[in-house]
KEKE-3310 file (N, C-alpha, C; in steps of 0.2 Angstrom, whole numbers, plus 5000, padded with zeros to 4 digits):
npx = (5784:5788:5789:5790:5797:5797:5802:5807:5795:5792:5779:5764:5749:5733:5721:5715:5705:5696:5700:5712:5720:5721:5728:5740:5744:5746:5757:5766:5781:5789:5802:5799:5795:5782:5769:5754:5741:5730:5715:5707:5708:5705:5694:5697:5688:5676:5670:5658:5653:5640:5634:5641:5634:5639:5641:5648:5646:5656:5665:5670:5682:5687:5689:5699:5709:5711:5716:5728:5735:5737:5728:5715:5713:5714:5701:5692:5695:5689:5675:5665:5652:5646:5637:5626:5617:5607:5593:5582:5568:5554:5543:5532:5527:5529:5542:5557:5573:5586:5601:5613:5626:5632:5628:5638:5649:5656:5658:5653:5644:5648:5653:5647:5653:5658:5664:5673:5679:5686:5695:5702:5708:5716:5725:5731:5739:5747:5755:5765:5773:5788:5791:5780:5773:5761:5752:5743:5733:5732:5731:5728:5735:5738:5739:5751:5752:5758:5771:5786:5789:5777:5769:5764:5757:5756:5745:5753:5764:5774:5781:5778:5784:5783:5785:5774:5757:5743:5726:5715:5704:5691:5674:5673:5686:5702:5713:5709:5703:5714:5721:5714:5704:5690:5673:5660:5644:5629:5615:5606:5594:5589:5591:5601:5594:5600:5602:5602:5593:5582:5573:5559:5560:5574:5588:5592:5605:5605:5606:5594:5584:5572:5564:5557:5546:5550:5563:5576:5576:5585:5589:5602:5612:5618:5630:5625:5612:5604:5600:5608:5601:5598:5590:5585:5578:5567:5572:5564:5555:5565:5570:5558:5557:5568:5565:5554:5545:5551:5541:5532:5541:5546:5533:5532:5543:5541:5530:5535:5544:5536:5534:5544:5554:5546:5540:5547:5557:5565:5574:5589:5600:5596:5601:5604:5610:5615:5613:5623:5629:5645:5659:5676:5683:5696:5708:5721:5736:5752:5762:5751:5737:5720:5709:5696:5682:5686:5688:5676:5658:5644:5628:5621:5614:5618:5629:5642:5651:5662:5669:5673:5682:5692:5698:5703:5713:5721:5724:5731:5742:5748:5752:5761:5771:5775:5781:5791:5799:5803:5812:5807:5799:5788:5779:5777:5767:5763:5765:5755:5743:5741:5735:5723:5717:5714:5705:5696:5686:5680:5674:5666:5657:5651:5645:5636:5628:5622:5615:5606:5599:5593:5585:5576:5570:5565:5552:5535:5529:5518:5522:5536:5536:5532:5542:5554:5550:5547:5560:5568:5563:5566:5580:5583:5579:5588:5602:5616:5618:5614:5623:5635:5633:5633:5645:5654:5650:5654:5668:5674:5678:5684:5694:5705:5716:5732:5733:5719:5715:5707:5714:5712:5700)
npy = (5330:5327:5312:5313:5307:5305:5318:5335:5349:5367:5371:5362:5359:5352:5345:5346:5354:5368:5380:5375:5372:5385:5392:5385:5388:5402:5403:5399:5398:5403:5404:5394:5378:5368:5356:5348:5339:5327:5317:5311:5307:5318:5317:5322:5334:5334:5343:5336:5331:5330:5344:5346:5343:5352:5368:5384:5402:5413:5427:5443:5447:5434:5429:5438:5433:5421:5424:5430:5420:5412:5403:5406:5406:5392:5389:5395:5389:5377:5377:5390:5401:5416:5429:5443:5450:5452:5447:5449:5444:5445:5433:5436:5448:5464:5468:5470:5469:5474:5471:5477:5474:5483:5495:5496:5497:5486:5471:5458:5452:5441:5424:5408:5392:5376:5367:5357:5361:5373:5367:5358:5367:5375:5364:5361:5372:5370:5360:5365:5371:5372:5372:5366:5351:5339:5328:5314:5300:5301:5295:5302:5297:5301:5316:5327:5340:5346:5349:5360:5357:5352:5336:5325:5309:5297:5285:5276:5275:5285:5299:5316:5332:5349:5367:5375:5371:5369:5369:5365:5357:5356:5356:5347:5346:5338:5344:5354:5347:5340:5350:5354:5364:5373:5374:5386:5382:5381:5374:5378:5372:5368:5361:5362:5360:5354:5354:5352:5361:5362:5375:5382:5394:5405:5409:5422:5426:5429:5429:5422:5425:5420:5424:5413:5409:5398:5397:5403:5402:5398:5401:5399:5404:5394:5390:5383:5387:5381:5380:5380:5375:5380:5376:5381:5373:5369:5355:5343:5346:5347:5334:5328:5335:5330:5316:5316:5311:5315:5323:5328:5335:5345:5352:5357:5365:5374:5381:5387:5395:5404:5403:5410:5408:5400:5384:5370:5359:5348:5339:5336:5325:5325:5331:5334:5345:5347:5362:5372:5384:5387:5392:5393:5395:5399:5404:5402:5394:5393:5389:5384:5385:5389:5388:5393:5382:5374:5384:5391:5390:5394:5401:5398:5408:5420:5415:5416:5408:5400:5411:5418:5409:5408:5421:5420:5411:5419:5430:5424:5418:5430:5436:5426:5426:5440:5440:5431:5437:5448:5441:5436:5425:5415:5405:5409:5413:5427:5431:5424:5428:5440:5437:5430:5441:5449:5442:5436:5446:5451:5439:5436:5447:5444:5432:5435:5444:5436:5426:5435:5440:5427:5425:5436:5435:5421:5420:5421:5431:5445:5458:5458:5455:5466:5475:5469:5469:5483:5487:5481:5488:5501:5501:5497:5508:5517:5521:5524:5517:5505:5500:5501:5491:5480:5481:5478:5465:5459:5460:5471:5481:5485:5477:5470:5456:5458:5451:5450:5462:5471:5480:5497:5498)
npz = (5123:5140:5151:5166:5181:5198:5200:5205:5205:5202:5203:5205:5197:5201:5192:5176:5170:5163:5171:5177:5166:5160:5170:5169:5156:5157:5165:5156:5146:5156:5169:5177:5183:5178:5182:5177:5183:5178:5178:5167:5150:5136:5123:5106:5096:5083:5068:5065:5077:5089:5099:5115:5132:5142:5141:5141:5145:5139:5144:5138:5145:5148:5136:5132:5140:5135:5123:5126:5131:5120:5115:5110:5096:5093:5099:5091:5079:5081:5087:5090:5097:5094:5103:5101:5107:5122:5131:5143:5154:5165:5171:5178:5176:5167:5166:5158:5150:5139:5130:5119:5109:5100:5106:5115:5108:5104:5095:5098:5113:5120:5120:5117:5122:5121:5135:5132:5120:5124:5134:5125:5116:5125:5130:5118:5117:5128:5125:5117:5126:5134:5148:5154:5160:5156:5164:5161:5158:5176:5193:5208:5223:5236:5246:5253:5263:5273:5274:5269:5256:5245:5243:5231:5229:5217:5210:5202:5209:5207:5215:5217:5219:5225:5226:5227:5227:5218:5219:5207:5205:5206:5213:5223:5229:5231:5235:5243:5253:5258:5264:5274:5273:5276:5269:5266:5263:5254:5248:5234:5232:5220:5204:5188:5173:5158:5140:5122:5111:5096:5089:5080:5076:5072:5084:5083:5087:5100:5118:5128:5142:5153:5168:5179:5192:5198:5195:5184:5166:5152:5135:5125:5112:5099:5086:5075:5074:5083:5101:5117:5132:5148:5162:5177:5191:5204:5214:5213:5203:5193:5191:5187:5174:5167:5167:5158:5143:5126:5119:5129:5136:5127:5125:5138:5139:5128:5133:5145:5140:5133:5120:5113:5104:5095:5091:5099:5091:5092:5104:5113:5122:5139:5155:5173:5185:5202:5211:5220:5232:5236:5246:5249:5265:5266:5253:5252:5258:5266:5252:5245:5235:5230:5216:5205:5204:5215:5225:5224:5221:5211:5208:5191:5184:5179:5171:5176:5182:5176:5171:5182:5188:5177:5179:5191:5189:5180:5188:5199:5192:5188:5200:5205:5195:5195:5208:5207:5197:5204:5212:5224:5235:5228:5233:5246:5260:5262:5249:5242:5248:5242:5230:5236:5243:5232:5224:5232:5236:5224:5220:5230:5230:5217:5220:5231:5225:5215:5223:5228:5217:5214:5225:5224:5211:5210:5216:5220:5227:5227:5230:5228:5215:5209:5213:5206:5193:5190:5193:5183:5171:5174:5175:5162:5155:5159:5152:5155:5168:5165:5155:5161:5171:5162:5156:5166:5169:5158:5159:5155:5163:5179:5192:5185:5180:5171:5159:5155:5151:5139:5126:5123:5131)
capx = (5782:5792:5785:5794:5796:5800:5807:5803:5793:5790:5771:5759:5742:5729:5715:5716:5699:5697:5704:5719:5724:5722:5734:5746:5746:5748:5763:5770:5787:5793:5808:5795:5793:5775:5765:5747:5739:5723:5713:5704:5710:5700:5694:5696:5681:5676:5664:5652:5651:5635:5636:5642:5629:5642:5643:5649:5646:5663:5665:5675:5688:5690:5691:5705:5714:5713:5720:5734:5739:5738:5723:5709:5713:5712:5694:5689:5696:5685:5668:5662:5645:5645:5630:5627:5611:5605:5586:5580:5562:5551:5537:5526:5525:5531:5549:5562:5580:5589:5607:5615:5633:5633:5628:5644:5655:5659:5655:5649:5644:5652:5653:5645:5658:5658:5669:5678:5683:5690:5700:5706:5713:5722:5729:5736:5744:5752:5760:5770:5777:5794:5791:5774:5772:5754:5752:5736:5729:5735:5726:5731:5733:5738:5743:5754:5753:5761:5778:5787:5788:5771:5770:5758:5759:5752:5744:5758:5770:5777:5780:5780:5785:5782:5785:5767:5752:5737:5720:5710:5701:5684:5670:5675:5693:5706:5718:5706:5702:5720:5723:5709:5701:5682:5669:5653:5640:5622:5612:5600:5587:5588:5596:5601:5593:5604:5601:5602:5586:5580:5567:5556:5563:5581:5589:5594:5611:5603:5605:5587:5583:5566:5564:5551:5545:5553:5570:5577:5576:5590:5591:5609:5613:5624:5632:5621:5605:5601:5601:5609:5596:5599:5583:5585:5571:5567:5575:5559:5553:5570:5570:5553:5559:5573:5562:5548:5547:5553:5535:5530:5547:5545:5528:5533:5548:5538:5525:5539:5547:5531:5535:5547:5557:5542:5539:5553:5556:5569:5578:5595:5601:5596:5604:5602:5616:5613:5616:5625:5634:5651:5665:5681:5685:5703:5710:5728:5740:5759:5763:5745:5731:5714:5706:5690:5677:5689:5687:5669:5654:5639:5622:5622:5609:5622:5634:5648:5655:5668:5673:5677:5688:5697:5701:5706:5719:5725:5727:5736:5748:5752:5755:5767:5776:5778:5785:5797:5803:5807:5816:5803:5796:5781:5775:5776:5760:5762:5764:5749:5738:5739:5730:5717:5713:5712:5700:5690:5681:5677:5671:5661:5652:5647:5641:5630:5623:5618:5610:5601:5595:5589:5579:5572:5566:5562:5548:5529:5526:5516:5526:5543:5535:5532:5549:5559:5548:5549:5567:5570:5561:5570:5587:5583:5578:5594:5607:5623:5618:5613:5629:5640:5632:5635:5653:5657:5649:5658:5675:5677:5681:5685:5701:5707:5723:5734:5731:5712:5713:5707:5717:5707:5695)
capy = (5330:5322:5309:5314:5302:5307:5324:5341:5355:5373:5372:5357:5360:5347:5347:5349:5357:5375:5384:5373:5373:5392:5394:5382:5392:5409:5402:5396:5402:5406:5399:5390:5371:5367:5350:5348:5332:5326:5310:5308:5309:5322:5316:5328:5335:5336:5347:5332:5329:5335:5348:5343:5346:5357:5374:5390:5408:5416:5434:5447:5446:5427:5429:5441:5429:5415:5427:5432:5414:5409:5398:5408:5404:5386:5388:5397:5384:5371:5380:5395:5403:5422:5432:5450:5453:5448:5449:5446:5447:5442:5429:5438:5455:5467:5470:5468:5473:5471:5473:5476:5474:5489:5501:5496:5498:5480:5467:5454:5452:5436:5418:5401:5388:5369:5366:5353:5365:5377:5363:5356:5373:5376:5359:5361:5377:5368:5355:5369:5375:5368:5372:5363:5344:5337:5321:5312:5300:5299:5295:5304:5292:5305:5323:5329:5347:5349:5351:5365:5355:5349:5330:5321:5303:5295:5278:5271:5275:5291:5304:5322:5338:5356:5372:5377:5366:5373:5365:5367:5351:5356:5358:5341:5347:5334:5348:5358:5343:5338:5356:5355:5371:5372:5378:5388:5378:5383:5372:5382:5369:5368:5358:5365:5355:5356:5350:5356:5360:5365:5378:5383:5401:5406:5412:5429:5428:5432:5425:5424:5422:5422:5422:5410:5409:5392:5398:5405:5397:5402:5399:5401:5403:5390:5392:5380:5389:5378:5383:5376:5378:5379:5377:5380:5372:5365:5348:5338:5348:5346:5327:5327:5337:5325:5310:5316:5309:5321:5327:5332:5340:5351:5356:5361:5370:5380:5385:5391:5401:5409:5402:5416:5405:5396:5377:5366:5354:5342:5339:5331:5321:5329:5330:5339:5345:5351:5369:5373:5389:5386:5397:5391:5400:5402:5402:5400:5393:5393:5384:5381:5390:5386:5392:5391:5378:5372:5390:5394:5389:5400:5399:5399:5412:5425:5412:5419:5403:5399:5417:5419:5405:5411:5427:5417:5408:5424:5434:5420:5418:5437:5436:5422:5429:5446:5438:5427:5442:5452:5437:5434:5418:5415:5401:5411:5415:5434:5432:5421:5432:5445:5434:5429:5448:5452:5438:5435:5452:5451:5433:5437:5452:5441:5426:5438:5447:5431:5424:5440:5439:5421:5426:5441:5432:5415:5421:5423:5436:5451:5465:5457:5455:5473:5478:5467:5472:5490:5488:5479:5493:5507:5500:5497:5515:5521:5519:5524:5512:5498:5498:5501:5485:5475:5481:5475:5458:5457:5460:5477:5486:5482:5476:5464:5455:5462:5447:5450:5469:5472:5486:5501:5499)
capz = (5131:5144:5156:5172:5186:5204:5200:5209:5201:5206:5204:5203:5197:5201:5188:5169:5167:5160:5175:5178:5160:5159:5174:5166:5150:5159:5167:5151:5144:5162:5171:5183:5180:5180:5181:5177:5184:5176:5178:5162:5144:5133:5116:5101:5094:5076:5066:5064:5083:5091:5104:5122:5137:5146:5137:5145:5142:5139:5144:5134:5149:5148:5129:5131:5143:5131:5117:5128:5132:5114:5114:5107:5089:5093:5101:5085:5074:5083:5086:5095:5095:5097:5103:5100:5111:5128:5132:5150:5156:5171:5169:5182:5174:5160:5166:5153:5149:5133:5129:5112:5108:5096:5110:5119:5104:5103:5090:5102:5120:5122:5116:5120:5119:5125:5139:5130:5116:5128:5136:5119:5114:5130:5130:5112:5118:5133:5122:5114:5131:5136:5155:5157:5159:5157:5165:5160:5164:5182:5198:5214:5228:5242:5245:5259:5262:5280:5274:5265:5249:5245:5240:5228:5227:5211:5210:5199:5213:5207:5220:5214:5224:5222:5231:5227:5225:5216:5218:5202:5205:5206:5219:5228:5228:5235:5238:5248:5259:5261:5267:5280:5272:5277:5265:5268:5258:5254:5243:5232:5232:5213:5199:5182:5168:5152:5134:5116:5107:5090:5089:5074:5075:5074:5090:5082:5090:5107:5124:5131:5149:5157:5176:5181:5200:5200:5193:5177:5160:5147:5129:5123:5105:5096:5080:5070:5075:5089:5107:5123:5137:5156:5165:5184:5193:5211:5213:5211:5196:5188:5190:5182:5167:5164:5166:5154:5136:5122:5117:5135:5138:5122:5127:5145:5137:5124:5137:5150:5137:5130:5112:5111:5098:5092:5093:5101:5087:5094:5110:5113:5129:5145:5162:5178:5190:5208:5211:5227:5233:5240:5246:5254:5270:5264:5246:5251:5264:5263:5247:5243:5233:5227:5210:5201:5208:5221:5229:5225:5215:5210:5203:5184:5181:5175:5167:5178:5186:5173:5170:5189:5188:5173:5181:5197:5186:5177:5194:5202:5188:5188:5207:5205:5190:5198:5214:5204:5193:5209:5216:5230:5236:5225:5237:5252:5262:5260:5242:5240:5251:5238:5226:5240:5244:5225:5220:5236:5236:5218:5219:5235:5227:5212:5223:5235:5220:5211:5228:5229:5211:5214:5229:5221:5205:5211:5221:5218:5231:5223:5232:5225:5208:5208:5213:5201:5186:5190:5193:5176:5167:5176:5172:5154:5152:5162:5148:5158:5173:5162:5151:5166:5174:5157:5155:5172:5168:5152:5160:5151:5168:5186:5194:5181:5179:5165:5152:5154:5149:5132:5123:5121:5135)
cpx = (5785:5787:5789:5792:5800:5805:5803:5801:5793:5783:5768:5752:5738:5723:5717:5710:5701:5701:5711:5723:5726:5728:5740:5749:5748:5754:5768:5776:5790:5798:5805:5794:5787:5773:5758:5745:5731:5721:5710:5706:5704:5700:5694:5689:5681:5669:5657:5649:5645:5638:5636:5636:5632:5644:5643:5649:5653:5663:5671:5682:5691:5693:5698:5711:5716:5717:5727:5739:5740:5733:5716:5708:5711:5705:5690:5689:5692:5677:5667:5656:5645:5638:5631:5622:5610:5598:5583:5573:5559:5544:5531:5524:5528:5538:5553:5568:5583:5595:5609:5622:5636:5633:5634:5650:5658:5655:5651:5649:5648:5651:5651:5650:5658:5664:5675:5682:5688:5696:5705:5711:5718:5727:5734:5741:5749:5757:5765:5774:5782:5794:5785:5774:5764:5754:5745:5736:5733:5730:5730:5729:5733:5741:5745:5755:5756:5768:5780:5787:5782:5772:5763:5760:5754:5750:5749:5764:5775:5776:5782:5780:5785:5783:5778:5763:5746:5731:5715:5706:5694:5680:5672:5683:5697:5711:5715:5705:5708:5723:5719:5705:5693:5679:5662:5649:5632:5619:5606:5593:5585:5593:5595:5600:5596:5602:5602:5596:5586:5574:5565:5559:5570:5582:5591:5601:5610:5603:5599:5587:5576:5566:5557:5551:5549:5560:5570:5578:5580:5590:5597:5610:5619:5624:5628:5614:5602:5603:5603:5605:5599:5593:5584:5579:5572:5569:5570:5556:5559:5571:5564:5554:5564:5570:5556:5550:5548:5547:5533:5535:5546:5539:5529:5538:5545:5534:5529:5542:5543:5532:5539:5551:5553:5541:5546:5553:5560:5573:5584:5595:5600:5599:5603:5608:5614:5617:5617:5630:5639:5656:5670:5682:5692:5704:5717:5730:5747:5760:5757:5740:5726:5712:5700:5685:5679:5688:5680:5665:5648:5634:5623:5618:5612:5627:5641:5653:5662:5673:5677:5683:5694:5701:5705:5714:5724:5728:5732:5743:5752:5755:5761:5773:5779:5783:5792:5802:5807:5811:5813:5801:5789:5776:5774:5769:5758:5761:5757:5743:5736:5734:5723:5713:5711:5706:5694:5684:5677:5672:5665:5655:5648:5642:5635:5625:5619:5613:5605:5596:5590:5583:5574:5567:5563:5557:5541:5526:5524:5520:5533:5542:5535:5538:5554:5556:5549:5557:5571:5569:5565:5577:5588:5582:5584:5600:5614:5623:5618:5619:5635:5640:5635:5642:5657:5656:5653:5666:5678:5680:5681:5693:5703:5714:5725:5732:5724:5710:5713:5710:5711:5701:5697)
cpy = (5325:5318:5308:5309:5304:5313:5330:5346:5361:5373:5365:5359:5354:5349:5350:5351:5364:5379:5382:5374:5380:5394:5391:5386:5399:5408:5399:5401:5406:5402:5394:5383:5369:5359:5351:5340:5332:5319:5307:5311:5313:5320:5322:5328:5337:5339:5343:5330:5333:5339:5345:5347:5352:5363:5380:5397:5412:5423:5437:5446:5439:5426:5432:5437:5423:5417:5428:5426:5410:5403:5399:5406:5397:5384:5390:5392:5378:5374:5384:5398:5410:5424:5439:5454:5449:5451:5445:5449:5442:5439:5432:5445:5457:5469:5466:5472:5469:5475:5472:5478:5481:5495:5501:5497:5492:5476:5461:5454:5447:5430:5412:5396:5381:5369:5362:5356:5370:5373:5360:5361:5375:5371:5359:5366:5374:5363:5359:5372:5370:5367:5369:5355:5343:5330:5318:5305:5298:5299:5297:5299:5296:5311:5325:5337:5350:5350:5357:5363:5350:5342:5327:5314:5300:5287:5273:5272:5281:5296:5311:5328:5344:5361:5375:5372:5370:5368:5368:5361:5350:5357:5353:5341:5342:5339:5352:5354:5341:5344:5357:5362:5369:5376:5380:5386:5379:5380:5377:5379:5368:5364:5362:5359:5358:5351:5355:5355:5364:5368:5380:5390:5401:5410:5420:5431:5432:5427:5427:5421:5425:5419:5420:5410:5403:5392:5400:5400:5401:5398:5402:5399:5399:5391:5389:5382:5386:5382:5378:5379:5376:5381:5376:5379:5368:5358:5343:5340:5346:5339:5325:5329:5332:5318:5310:5313:5316:5326:5331:5337:5346:5355:5360:5367:5376:5384:5390:5396:5405:5408:5407:5414:5400:5389:5374:5360:5347:5344:5334:5328:5327:5327:5335:5339:5349:5357:5371:5379:5387:5391:5394:5397:5403:5400:5400:5398:5393:5387:5381:5386:5386:5391:5389:5387:5375:5377:5392:5391:5393:5397:5401:5404:5418:5422:5415:5414:5402:5405:5419:5415:5406:5416:5425:5415:5414:5429:5430:5420:5425:5438:5432:5424:5435:5444:5435:5432:5446:5448:5436:5427:5418:5411:5403:5414:5422:5435:5430:5425:5438:5443:5433:5436:5450:5449:5437:5440:5451:5445:5433:5441:5448:5436:5429:5441:5441:5427:5429:5440:5433:5422:5431:5438:5426:5415:5424:5429:5443:5457:5464:5457:5462:5477:5476:5469:5479:5491:5486:5485:5499:5506:5500:5504:5519:5519:5518:5518:5505:5496:5498:5494:5479:5475:5478:5467:5455:5457:5466:5482:5482:5481:5469:5463:5458:5458:5447:5457:5469:5479:5490:5503:5502)
cpz = (5134:5148:5162:5177:5192:5203:5203:5203:5206:5208:5201:5203:5196:5197:5181:5166:5164:5164:5176:5172:5159:5163:5171:5160:5152:5162:5162:5149:5150:5163:5176:5179:5183:5178:5181:5178:5183:5176:5172:5155:5140:5125:5112:5099:5087:5074:5066:5071:5085:5097:5111:5126:5140:5141:5142:5142:5144:5139:5139:5138:5148:5140:5128:5135:5139:5125:5120:5129:5125:5112:5111:5100:5088:5095:5094:5079:5075:5082:5092:5093:5098:5098:5104:5105:5117:5129:5138:5151:5161:5169:5173:5181:5167:5160:5161:5152:5143:5132:5122:5112:5105:5100:5115:5115:5103:5097:5093:5109:5123:5118:5120:5117:5124:5129:5136:5124:5119:5131:5130:5117:5119:5130:5124:5113:5123:5130:5118:5119:5134:5144:5158:5155:5160:5158:5166:5156:5170:5188:5204:5220:5235:5241:5252:5259:5269:5280:5269:5258:5249:5241:5237:5226:5222:5212:5207:5203:5212:5212:5217:5220:5221:5228:5231:5224:5224:5215:5213:5200:5206:5213:5225:5228:5234:5239:5244:5254:5262:5266:5273:5279:5272:5271:5268:5262:5259:5248:5240:5231:5225:5209:5192:5177:5161:5146:5128:5112:5101:5090:5082:5072:5076:5080:5089:5086:5097:5112:5127:5137:5151:5164:5177:5189:5202:5198:5186:5172:5155:5141:5126:5116:5103:5089:5074:5070:5080:5095:5113:5129:5144:5159:5173:5187:5200:5209:5210:5204:5191:5186:5186:5175:5164:5163:5161:5147:5132:5121:5123:5137:5133:5124:5133:5143:5133:5129:5142:5147:5133:5122:5109:5104:5094:5095:5094:5097:5089:5100:5111:5120:5134:5151:5167:5183:5196:5208:5218:5227:5238:5240:5251:5259:5269:5257:5246:5258:5262:5259:5244:5240:5230:5221:5208:5206:5215:5227:5230:5219:5216:5206:5196:5181:5177:5171:5169:5181:5183:5172:5177:5189:5184:5175:5188:5194:5183:5183:5198:5198:5188:5195:5208:5201:5192:5204:5211:5201:5198:5214:5223:5230:5234:5229:5244:5254:5260:5253:5240:5242:5246:5232:5230:5241:5237:5223:5225:5236:5230:5218:5225:5233:5222:5215:5227:5230:5216:5216:5229:5223:5211:5219:5227:5216:5206:5217:5218:5222:5227:5224:5228:5217:5205:5208:5207:5194:5185:5189:5186:5171:5168:5173:5165:5152:5154:5158:5152:5164:5170:5159:5156:5169:5168:5156:5160:5171:5163:5153:5156:5156:5174:5187:5191:5181:5172:5159:5151:5151:5142:5130:5121:5125:5142)
residu = (UNK:UNK:UNK:UNK:UNK:UNK:UNK:UNK:UNK:UNK:UNK:UNK:UNK:UNK:UNK:UNK:UNK:UNK:UNK:UNK:UNK:UNK:UNK:UNK:UNK:UNK:UNK:UNK:UNK:UNK:UNK:UNK:UNK:UNK:UNK:UNK:UNK:UNK:UNK:UNK:UNK:UNK:UNK:UNK:UNK:UNK:UNK:UNK:UNK:UNK:UNK:UNK:UNK:UNK:UNK:UNK:UNK:UNK:UNK:UNK:UNK:UNK:UNK:UNK:UNK:UNK:UNK:UNK:UNK:UNK:UNK:UNK:UNK:UNK:UNK:UNK:UNK:UNK:UNK:UNK:UNK:UNK:UNK:UNK:UNK:UNK:UNK:UNK:UNK:UNK:UNK:UNK:UNK:UNK:UNK:UNK:UNK:UNK:UNK:UNK:UNK:UNK:UNK:UNK:UNK:UNK:UNK:UNK:UNK:UNK:UNK:UNK:UNK:UNK:UNK:UNK:UNK:UNK:UNK:UNK:UNK:UNK:UNK:UNK:UNK:UNK:UNK:UNK:UNK:UNK:UNK:UNK:UNK:UNK:UNK:UNK:UNK:UNK:UNK:UNK:UNK:UNK:UNK:UNK:UNK:UNK:UNK:UNK:UNK:UNK:UNK:UNK:UNK:UNK:UNK:UNK:UNK:UNK:UNK:UNK:UNK:UNK:UNK:UNK:UNK:UNK:UNK:UNK:UNK:UNK:UNK:UNK:UNK:UNK:UNK:UNK:UNK:UNK:UNK:UNK:UNK:UNK:UNK:UNK:UNK:UNK:UNK:UNK:UNK:UNK:UNK:UNK:UNK:UNK:UNK:UNK:UNK:UNK:UNK:UNK:UNK:UNK:UNK:UNK:UNK:UNK:UNK:UNK:UNK:UNK:UNK:UNK:UNK:UNK:UNK:UNK:UNK:UNK:UNK:UNK:UNK:UNK:UNK:UNK:UNK:UNK:UNK:UNK:UNK:UNK:UNK:UNK:UNK:UNK:UNK:UNK:UNK:UNK:UNK:UNK:UNK:UNK:UNK:UNK:UNK:UNK:UNK:UNK:UNK:UNK:UNK:UNK:UNK:UNK:UNK:UNK:UNK:UNK:UNK:UNK:UNK:UNK:UNK:UNK:UNK:UNK:UNK:UNK:UNK:UNK:UNK:UNK:UNK:UNK:UNK:UNK:UNK:UNK:UNK:UNK:UNK:UNK:UNK:UNK:UNK:UNK:UNK:UNK:UNK:UNK:UNK:UNK:UNK:UNK:UNK:UNK:UNK:UNK:UNK:UNK:UNK:UNK:UNK:UNK:UNK:UNK:UNK:UNK:UNK:UNK:UNK:UNK:UNK:UNK:UNK:UNK:UNK:UNK:UNK:UNK:UNK:UNK:UNK:UNK:UNK:UNK:UNK:UNK:UNK:UNK:UNK:UNK:UNK:UNK:UNK:UNK:UNK:UNK:UNK:UNK:UNK:UNK:UNK:UNK:UNK:UNK:UNK:UNK:UNK:UNK:UNK:UNK:UNK:UNK:UNK:UNK:UNK:UNK:UNK:UNK:UNK:UNK:UNK:UNK:UNK:UNK:UNK:UNK:UNK:UNK:UNK:UNK:UNK:UNK:UNK:UNK:UNK:UNK:UNK:UNK:UNK:UNK:UNK:UNK:UNK:UNK:UNK:UNK:UNK:UNK:UNK:UNK:UNK:UNK:UNK:UNK:UNK:UNK:UNK:UNK:UNK:UNK:UNK:UNK:UNK:UNK:UNK:UNK:UNK)
# end
């Protein structure tokens, strides 16, 4: 790996998280010179390390992207947790829906993977690419976007320039701020409480989710038999859950989950993250694009946030590489608008759907309870509709980028 100083790039990606690294890998082995800027070094993971708090549900489409860019084997070599079933039910009635991978003709519905495992595997792949420089740790001092060549000044004095600047730097994106792009923002009034728990019963390779009036509670299966939980609760309630001693928390968790997996025998470190719906009013400007959380954040109840970002990265890479192959300006506004039109509609649909689900299920009104329980039971009985919905969520159909398409589907 080179350590470049004051040299021009074709593309600079700010943010070495899962989405930024996916984009860099997707641009690998092209004639484009790419830099990834990341503030924090990432420690390697060992089999003896406990599970991280941040775990993501990786869809089949995202898995195919990781396979296409050469990173999936690196994830499997560390640790991934497949799940074959999904079971969802409502706390206020008898509505239930169950999905089985075998009914879709696949071996698994998806995988639970720690964010760090995804990043490490992508980073290992980047180190094999001659056209990508990974600069870490670096601190961005300032960003200049008003010129045709975008400029990034680092705290160590280096000034980097690029024809295209991509913000993959999260919900509080510096690139988005520098470009003056506004966001539509709507707090859900909830926090997501996360931790790893051990229950007395095995998770049965099932992703479990119970909709409570105060927010959904998910038990997500890990490879060693434990579960990663995501408990979305009103802000005050979430803070209470984090502050409880372990015994009280276990009791609250068992009751909220109806003892579905028996007693909760142990709980790891707990944390709570604010849940906010955000959507950038623009994804692109001339020579600038936003991907992942820099462009949108979503409620975690369907586990789609990371997957939307991965598809952003794959779609943007396809638009860039197609334009470059056709000898067109990949940084031109007209080119980048193709990416925005492609992804904004898909992301908006998912965001509005999740907001609708949240309003429908996080509600104790009897008439809404009747509607959602009846709806769950009806969809569960209507096989074609049920599995069309699941195939779309898994990324087995829809307007997918080429590297996300699974052969045979």
